[in-house]
N, C-alpha and C positions, 0 to 999 in steps of 0.2 A: 608716859605715854601709855595708852590701852593695848592691851595684849593683841586686841583684833589688828591694830595700827602695825605694830611689829609684825606680827605675822607675815601680814599683808607685805610689807617693805622687805622682809627676809626672802620670802617667794619671789617678788622682783628681782632679787639678786642671784636667784637661781634659775631664772627663766621659767618660774611658776611651775617648776617642777618639785610636786610635793615629797616624790622618793627620794630625788635627791636631798631636798632638804630635811627629811627624816635622817636619813645616813649620815648626812653633815652633822647633825645635831649629837647622834649618837657618838660618833666618832670623837666631838670635840669634847664630848662630856665625859668620855672616858679619857682622854687627855689632862681633862681638870681634875679628876679623881687620881690621876696618877701624880699629880704633883705641880700640873702646869699653872703658870699663872692666869688671870683673866685679863684679857685685853681691853675690859669696859671696868667702869668705875662701880663695882659692884661686890658686895661681902661675900667671900665664898663660903663662908660658914652659916649665913642666913637665909641666901637664895639657893634655889635649885639649879643644880649643876647644867640641865637642860634649858633652864631659862637664861642662866648666862650664856650658853651657846647660842642661844636664839638671838639675845640682843647681840652679840659680837657679830654674828650674819647679817643681821638687819643694818647694823651700823657700819657694814663695808668692811670690816677689821679683818675678816679672813675672807680668803679668794677661794671659792668653790667651783669646781670643775667637774666632770663626769667621771674624770681618770681617778680623783681622790675617793 
């Protein structure tokens, strides 16, 4: 899937709130760097952690809310 489509799908999952999406991606990337396992089938050593987090959000593997 093209990155533009992934971003659009991720934005849909956070009610088109770019700030919330950026915050969620950063938080999840920190979790991944601390040893959390990715929820999507991507190699953590080859893909950027922010890309993995973006795909997780786009695929609905994470629930994102303003409180997080």
